[in-house]
ZALUMTI-90588 format. One record per residue (C-alpha): x, y, z. Coordinates in steps of 0.1 Angstrom, whole numbers, padded with zeros to 4 digits, always signed. Layout:
// ZALUMTI-90588
XYZ
...
***
This chain:
// ZALUMTI-90588
-0040+0234+0647
-0007+0246+0633
+0000+0211+0620
-0034+0209+0602
-0028+0243+0587
+0007+0233+0575
-0007+0201+0560
-0034+0221+0541
-0008+0244+0527
+0013+0214+0516
-0017+0198+0499
-0026+0231+0482
+0010+0235+0469
+0010+0199+0457
-0022+0205+0438
-0009+0237+0423
+0023+0219+0411
+0002+0190+0397
-0020+0214+0379
+0010+0232+0364
+0024+0199+0352
-0009+0189+0336
-0010+0223+0319
+0026+0219+0306
+0018+0184+0293
-0013+0196+0275
+0005+0225+0256
+0035+0230+0235
+0050+0263+0246
+0071+0282+0221
+0088+0316+0224
+0086+0341+0196
+0117+0363+0201
+0117+0389+0174
+0124+0425+0165
+0093+0446+0172
+0110+0479+0176
+0143+0494+0163
+0157+0489+0129
+0143+0454+0125
+0107+0462+0134
+0093+0456+0100
+0110+0422+0096
+0102+0411+0131
+0066+0421+0131
+0060+0402+0098
+0077+0372+0113
+0057+0374+0145
+0024+0376+0126
+0034+0346+0104
+0041+0325+0135
+0009+0335+0152
-0012+0328+0121
+0003+0293+0119
-0003+0287+0156
-0039+0297+0152
-0044+0274+0123
-0027+0244+0138
-0046+0247+0171
-0079+0250+0152
-0070+0217+0134
-0063+0199+0167
-0028+0209+0175
+0003+0187+0172
+0000+0151+0185
-0032+0163+0202
-0015+0192+0220
-0022+0228+0215
+0006+0254+0209
+0010+0283+0233
+0030+0312+0219
+0047+0340+0239
+0062+0369+0221
+0091+0392+0232
+0107+0422+0216
+0145+0421+0211
+0145+0459+0202
+0168+0448+0174
+0195+0445+0201
+0217+0414+0202
+0222+0417+0240
+0185+0419+0246
+0179+0389+0223
+0204+0369+0243
+0186+0378+0276
+0152+0370+0262
+0165+0336+0250
+0178+0329+0285
+0144+0337+0299
+0127+0315+0274
+0150+0287+0284
+0142+0293+0321
+0105+0292+0312
+0111+0257+0298
+0098+0264+0263
+0098+0236+0238
+0110+0256+0208
+0122+0292+0200
+0114+0312+0169
+0136+0341+0161
+0154+0364+0161
+0152+0374+0125
+0184+0395+0123
+0216+0376+0118
+0235+0397+0144
+0210+0388+0171
+0207+0351+0164
+0245+0348+0163
+0245+0359+0199
+0213+0343+0213
+0216+0309+0198
+0244+0299+0222
+0217+0300+0249
+0192+0278+0231
+0220+0254+0222
+0232+0252+0258
+0196+0242+0269
+0191+0219+0238
+0161+0239+0227
+0153+0238+0189
+0156+0273+0175
+0142+0284+0141
+0157+0317+0128
+0150+0340+0098
+0187+0351+0098
+0205+0346+0065
+0242+0350+0074
+0263+0320+0063
+0280+0319+0097
+0248+0310+0116
+0248+0273+0105
+0286+0271+0098
+0293+0267+0135
+0277+0233+0138
+0250+0242+0162
+0227+0211+0162
+0197+0231+0175
+0195+0260+0151
+0175+0257+0118
+0167+0282+0091
+0133+0293+0079
+0149+0308+0047
+0179+0304+0026
+0213+0311+0040
+0239+0329+0019
+0256+0296+0010
+0223+0285-0006
+0211+0316-0023
+0243+0332-0036
+0252+0305-0060
+0219+0310-0078
+0223+0348-0077
+0259+0346-0090
+0248+0325-0120
+0223+0352-0129
+0248+0380-0125
+0276+0362-0142
+0256+0357-0173
+0246+0393-0177
+0271+0417-0161
+0309+0423-0168
+0316+0447-0139
+0297+0452-0106
+0296+0476-0077
+0286+0461-0044
+0268+0483-0017
+0265+0463+0015
+0256+0469+0052
+0285+0467+0076
+0272+0440+0099
+0272+0402+0101
+0245+0400+0075
+0261+0424+0050
+0297+0413+0054
+0286+0377+0050
+0268+0386+0018
+0299+0405+0005
+0321+0374+0012
+0295+0351-0004
+0291+0371-0036
+0328+0376-0040
+0334+0339-0037
+0307+0329-0061
+0315+0356-0087
+0351+0345-0087
+0338+0315-0107
+0322+0337-0134
+0335+0364-0158
+0320+0392-0136
+0345+0415-0119
+0337+0434-0087
+0351+0470-0092
+0338+0486-0060
+0330+0475-0025
+0310+0502-0007
+0302+0498+0030
+0272+0514+0046
+0259+0515+0082
+0229+0497+0096
+0201+0523+0098
+0219+0547+0075
+0197+0575+0062
+0218+0592+0035
+0229+0571+0006
+0241+0599-0016
+0278+0591-0011
+0274+0554-0016
+0255+0559-0049
+0281+0585-0060
+0309+0560-0054
+0290+0533-0074
+0286+0558-0103
+0323+0567-0102
+0333+0530-0105
+0317+0529-0139
+0302+0495-0131
+0277+0479-0155
+0254+0472-0126
+0250+0477-0088
+0244+0450-0062
+0226+0463-0031
+0227+0441+0000
+0213+0460+0029
+0183+0457+0053
+0148+0467+0042
+0146+0503+0052
+0181+0510+0039
+0173+0493+0006
+0144+0516+0001
+0166+0546+0007
+0193+0533-0016
+0167+0528-0044
+0154+0564-0039
+0189+0578-0041
+0197+0558-0072
+0167+0572-0089
+0176+0607-0076
+0211+0606-0091
+0198+0592-0124
+0212+0557-0122
+0200+0539-0153
+0218+0506-0151
+0206+0473-0136
+0200+0473-0098
+0203+0437-0085
+0199+0423-0051
+0188+0395-0029
+0155+0391-0010
+0157+0423+0010
+0160+0445-0021
+0125+0438-0034
+0105+0430-0003
+0070+0443+0001
+0081+0469+0027
+0109+0481+0004
+0085+0486-0025
+0061+0505-0003
+0088+0528+0011
+0107+0533-0022
+0076+0539-0044
+0084+0542-0081
+0121+0540-0074
+0117+0503-0068
+0105+0496-0103
+0131+0477-0124
+0149+0463-0094
+0157+0426-0099
+0164+0401-0071
+0167+0365-0063
+0142+0356-0036
+0137+0325-0017
+0101+0334-0007
+0075+0357-0022
+0037+0358-0017
+0035+0362-0055
+0051+0329-0062
+0030+0309-0087
+0021+0283-0061
-0016+0277-0050
-0006+0273-0013
+0014+0305-0014
-0014+0325-0029
-0037+0311-0003
-0013+0322+0024
-0012+0357+0009
-0050+0360+0011
-0053+0346+0046
-0025+0368+0059
-0042+0399+0044
-0075+0388+0059
-0059+0385+0094
-0036+0416+0094
-0050+0439+0066
-0017+0442+0048
+0003+0420+0024
+0030+0399+0040
+0067+0401+0030
+0091+0372+0030
+0095+0374+0068
+0059+0366+0074
+0063+0335+0053
+0095+0326+0072
+0076+0326+0106
+0045+0309+0092
+0064+0280+0075
+0087+0276+0104
+0059+0266+0128
+0047+0240+0102
+0082+0226+0100
+0082+0222+0137
+0049+0203+0134
+0064+0180+0108
+0095+0174+0128
+0075+0165+0160
+0053+0142+0140
+0084+0125+0125
+0099+0121+0160
+0065+0108+0173
+0069+0124+0207
+0074+0157+0224
+0111+0154+0230
+0133+0184+0221
+0164+0162+0214
+0144+0139+0192
+0129+0167+0173
+0163+0183+0167
+0175+0149+0154
+0144+0145+0132
+0153+0178+0115
+0185+0163+0102
+0179+0154+0066
+0141+0161+0070
+0122+0163+0037
+0087+0177+0038
+0062+0175+0010
+0038+0205+0006
+0012+0180-0006
+0013+0162+0027
+0020+0193+0048
+0004+0223+0030
+0016+0247+0057
+0052+0245+0045
+0038+0260+0012
+0066+0244-0010
+0085+0211-0009
+0115+0217+0014
+0144+0198+0028
+0170+0204+0055
+0206+0192+0056
+0226+0181+0087
+0236+0217+0094
+0201+0231+0096
+0203+0248+0061
+0172+0248+0039
+0167+0239+0003
+0138+0244-0020
+0127+0262-0052
+0133+0299-0054
+0125+0328-0077
+0139+0356-0097
+0116+0387-0094
+0114+0421-0110
+0095+0450-0095
+0070+0462-0121
+0044+0489-0114
+0050+0486-0077
+0046+0448-0076
+0069+0418-0074
+0066+0398-0107
+0081+0364-0108
+0102+0362-0140
+0118+0328-0134
+0115+0298-0111
+0148+0283-0101
+0152+0246-0090
+0165+0236-0056
+0203+0231-0054
+0196+0195-0044
+0171+0180-0069
+0158+0155-0044
+0137+0183-0029
+0114+0182-0059
+0104+0147-0050
+0105+0152-0013
+0091+0122+0006
+0063+0133+0030
+0071+0133+0067
+0044+0108+0079
+0022+0121+0106
+0022+0101+0138
-0011+0098+0156
-0012+0110+0192
-0010+0082+0218
-0044+0072+0232
-0052+0089+0265
-0050+0066+0295
***
C-alpha cells in the first residue's frame, strides 16, 4: 500500500514538472525591474507601462516565434542594493531577459548579476560607464552620454561662450559632467562653474545663485526629473533670463508638468520624444494615452521600444537562446518599416550602445516643440537593413 502511494506521488510530481516545463517552453518570461517608488518613481513607472504595452501588443499579434511573453514587475525602490537583489531573484526564476533598472546607479550594480547568468538586460540608464565596461549582456534603450553629448556640445559650442553646469552628484550626473567637459573642450565654449547638487535635492536657491555669480552666458542643467523641475522654478524665481540648456531629463513631460510656466524656453537635446515628427511615434503617443490616461515621457518610449528590440533580436537569432540573442544584438540594425514597434530606424554597436536620429526641442506654452532633427552619429542607421523575421518552427 505504501509502495503504491509513493508511486502515485512520484507520478504526480513528474506530471507537475512536465507541466512546468511545457509552460516554460510556451512562454518567454521577462523581468521588469524598475523604480516604482522613491526618487525614480516617475521614470520607472513610465518605463514599466511602456514595457507592458509592448508585451500586450506583441502577444495580441501572436507573440515571438509563436511564443507569448510573460512579464513580471518588481520595484527597486530606487535603491541599487534592492535592484541587485531583484536581479538575482529574476536570474533564479530563469527569466529569458531583464528590462531595467532605469537609473544608472542601479543598473551599474545589478548588471553584474545578469551578466553572471548570461541573461540579456535592457536598461534606460544613460551613464557612459554602463557600456564602457564591456558587459556583453547589457543593452541600452536610449542614448548613452557618449552618443548624446557630442550632438549637444555642437549646439552649445555654436551659441554660447561661457557656461555654468549644474549637475546631480551621482553616477548619472558625474558621467554627464565628464562628458560635457570632454566635448566642449573641442569648442570655443568655456565652462566657468561646476555646481554639484544632491539626488532628491529640494532647495536649488544656492545652486542658482552660484550660476548667476559666475556671469555665465547660459546654464546647463543635468539632474533627474524632479530636481530639474525644481531648478527651473528657482531659475524663474531668481530672474534668470539667459538660455537654459539640458539633455533629455530637463524637458521631459513630467518636468514640464511640475515646473509649469518655468519650463517655457528651456532647450534640450532629446533622443526620444512623443512629439517627434514620426508617424509611428505619434501613434505610440495616442495608444499610450488611451491605455494609461496620461502622456508618456521618454522613459515610456524606452521601455516600449526595448521589448520590440528584443523581438527583433530573437527573430534574427531564430531561436529562444539567450546567448544567441545577445550575440544577435551586436551590430543589429532594425528598420522601423519592417519593425514598427521600434518607432525609428535604430542600430546597436558591439558594446550595446544605440544610435538613431535625435531631436532638439524647446518648451513652448507647456509643450515640447521639435525645432530640429539631428542625424544619427553613424549614417548607416538611416538606411538600416531590416532584421528579417524568422518563422516559428512547425509544431511536432
